[in-house]
C-alpha positions in Angstrom: 0.0 0.0 0.0 1.3 3.4 -0.9 1.8 5.7 2.2 -0.7 8.4 3.1 1.1 11.8 2.7 0.5 14.8 4.9 2.6 17.9 4.2 3.4 19.3 7.6 4.1 23.1 7.6 3.4 23.9 11.2 -0.2 22.8 10.9 -1.5 20.6 13.7 -2.7 17.2 12.7 -3.6 14.0 14.6 -2.3 10.6 13.5 -4.8 7.8 12.8 -4.8 5.3 15.6 -4.5 2.3 13.3 -1.3 3.5 11.5 2.3 3.9 12.5 3.3 7.5 12.2 6.5 8.5 10.3 7.7 12.1 10.4 10.1 12.8 7.6 12.4 15.8 8.2 13.6 17.2 4.8 15.7 20.2 4.0 19.0 21.2 2.4 22.4 20.8 4.2 22.7 23.2 7.1 19.0 23.5 7.7 19.3 21.9 11.2 17.8 18.5 10.6 20.1 16.7 13.0 19.5 19.4 15.7 15.7 18.8 15.2 16.3 15.0 15.7 18.3 15.6 18.9 15.6 18.0 20.3 12.9 15.4 19.4 14.8 12.7 21.3 15.2 14.8 24.4 11.6 15.9 24.3 10.3 12.4 23.8 12.3 11.2 26.8 10.9 14.1 28.9 7.4 12.8 27.9 8.2 9.4 29.3 8.8 7.7 26.0 11.7 5.4 25.1 13.8 6.5 22.2 16.1 4.5 19.9 17.9 4.7 16.6 20.8 6.6 15.1 22.0 10.2 15.1 24.7 11.5 12.6 26.6 14.2 14.5 29.5 16.5 13.8 32.9 15.0 14.8 36.1 16.9 15.5 39.0 14.7 14.3 41.5 17.6 14.7 42.8 17.4 11.1 40.8 20.3 9.6 38.4 18.1 7.6 34.7 18.0 8.2 33.9 14.6 9.9 30.7 13.0 11.2 30.1 10.2 13.7 27.0 8.1 14.1 25.6 7.6 17.6 23.3 4.9 19.0 20.6 6.9 20.8 19.8 4.2 23.3 23.3 3.4 24.5 25.1 6.6 23.7 27.9 4.7 22.0 29.2 6.1 18.7 31.5 5.3 15.8 33.3 7.6 13.4 31.2 7.6 10.2 33.3 9.5 7.6 34.4 12.8 6.2 33.6 15.4 3.6 35.5 14.5 0.4 38.8 16.4 0.3 39.3 18.9 -2.6 41.8 17.9 -5.3 44.5 20.1 -3.8 44.2 18.4 -0.4 46.3 15.4 0.4 44.4 12.1 0.8 46.0 9.8 3.3 43.4 7.1 4.2 44.5 4.8 7.0 41.1 3.0 6.9 38.7 1.7 4.3 36.5 4.4 2.9 33.3 4.0 0.8 32.0 6.9 -1.4 28.5 8.1 -1.1 27.9 6.6 -4.6 28.7 3.1 -3.3 31.7 1.0 -3.7 35.3 1.9 -2.9 36.1 5.6 -2.5 37.5 7.2 -5.7 40.0 10.0 -6.2 38.8 13.4 -5.1 36.9 15.2 -7.8 35.6 11.9 -9.4 32.0 12.6 -8.4 29.8 15.4 -7.1 28.8 13.2 -4.2 30.5 14.8 -1.2 31.0 12.2 1.6 33.4 9.3 2.1 32.4 6.7 4.8 34.3 4.2 6.9 32.7 0.9 5.7 33.1 -0.9 9.0 30.7 1.4 10.7 27.7 0.2 8.7 27.4 -3.4 10.3 27.6 -1.8 13.7 24.8 0.7 12.9 22.7 -2.1 11.5 23.2 -4.0 14.7 21.9 -1.0 16.7 18.8 -0.9 14.5 18.3 -4.6 14.9 17.9 -4.0 18.6 15.0 -1.7 17.7 13.3 -4.6 16.1 13.9 -6.9 19.0 12.8 -4.3 21.6 10.9 -1.5 19.7 11.3 1.9 21.2 8.3 4.2 21.5 10.1 6.7 19.2 12.5 5.5 16.5 14.9 8.1 14.9 17.0 7.5 11.8 19.4 10.3 10.9 19.7 9.9 8.0 18.3 7.8 5.2 20.5 8.7 2.2 21.5 7.7 -1.3 23.4 4.6 -0.1 20.3 3.2 1.6 17.8 4.2 -1.1 19.6 3.6 -4.4 22.8 1.6 -3.7 21.8 -1.1 -1.3 24.4 0.1 1.2 24.7 2.2 4.3 22.5 1.0 7.2 20.5 -1.6 5.2 18.1 -2.3 8.1 16.8 1.3 8.1 14.3 1.3 5.2 12.7 -2.1 6.0 12.4 -1.1 9.7 10.7 2.2 8.9 8.4 0.7 6.3 7.3 -2.2 8.6 5.7 0.2 11.1 4.9 -1.3 14.5 6.2 1.8 16.3 4.3 4.7 17.9 6.3 7.3 16.1 9.4 7.3 13.8 11.4 10.3 12.7 13.7 10.0 9.6 15.9 12.5 7.9 15.8 12.5 4.0 17.3 15.0 1.6 14.8 16.7 -0.7 16.2 15.1 -3.9 15.6 11.6 -2.4 12.1 12.1 -1.2 10.5 10.4 -4.2 12.6 7.3 -3.8 12.0 7.2 -0.1 8.2 7.5 -0.6 8.3 4.5 -3.0 10.1 2.5 -0.4 7.4 2.9 2.3 5.0 0.1 1.5 3.5 -0.6 4.9 0.6 0.9 6.9 2.6 4.1 7.6 1.2 7.6 7.9 3.7 10.1 6.6 4.1 13.6 8.0 6.5 15.7 5.9 8.3 18.3 8.0 10.1 20.7 5.7 12.8 22.9 7.2 15.2 25.6 6.1 18.1 27.5 7.8 15.7 30.3 8.8 15.0 30.6 12.5 11.3 30.7 11.9 11.3 27.6 9.8 13.3 25.7 12.4 11.0 26.8 15.2 7.9 25.7 13.2 9.5 22.3 12.5 10.5 21.8 16.1 6.9 22.5 17.2 5.4 20.2 14.6 7.6 17.3 15.8 6.8 18.0 19.4 3.1 17.9 18.7 3.5 14.5 17.0 5.5 13.3 20.0 2.9 14.6 22.5 0.1 12.8 20.5 1.7 9.4 21.1 2.9 10.0 24.7 1.1 8.4 27.6 -1.8 10.5 28.8 
């Protein structure tokens, strides 16, 4: 069954009781999507809800590159995820196995417009974290983010899309880039009610998106 789509732009809406609710945060780089996920996790916990899943956070490796790490929300454990692809003029000295965002081994800088290189060994660990969310489903599941690897290359954290599509949770929150929204929508074949939360870097947009997510969390919290 194709998902039911609700475009959420700060308008209050109530999820159907017979559907799992999936809020999809979408916006360009720098819009604050991960910040919204972190705020949603904290707010859900304050409402007495259990929270699980993955957060992709900034990571300071001390080498001048832009790195990210992935954190397991439940345990707080994290692993280094990867870095922004170096420019051609920058020296590339990889002491670990990298995978490009296009899938497969990382190519020389400048080979593709896809910007990130990932440490391949982190993906099985992240999948194991998501597997625990199947064994013991949290009230609120967060996946930051579902990207090109997961949607078009069969890579990344492979458990994420089937887990989100299966439903069975009170509320899930996923981050998806605008250019991947069509592919993501096609992958959601279960009884899932989608709420699309669009966000930009403007303060007013971030505030509206945060409030929209908090309303959804409050709607599934114990009364």
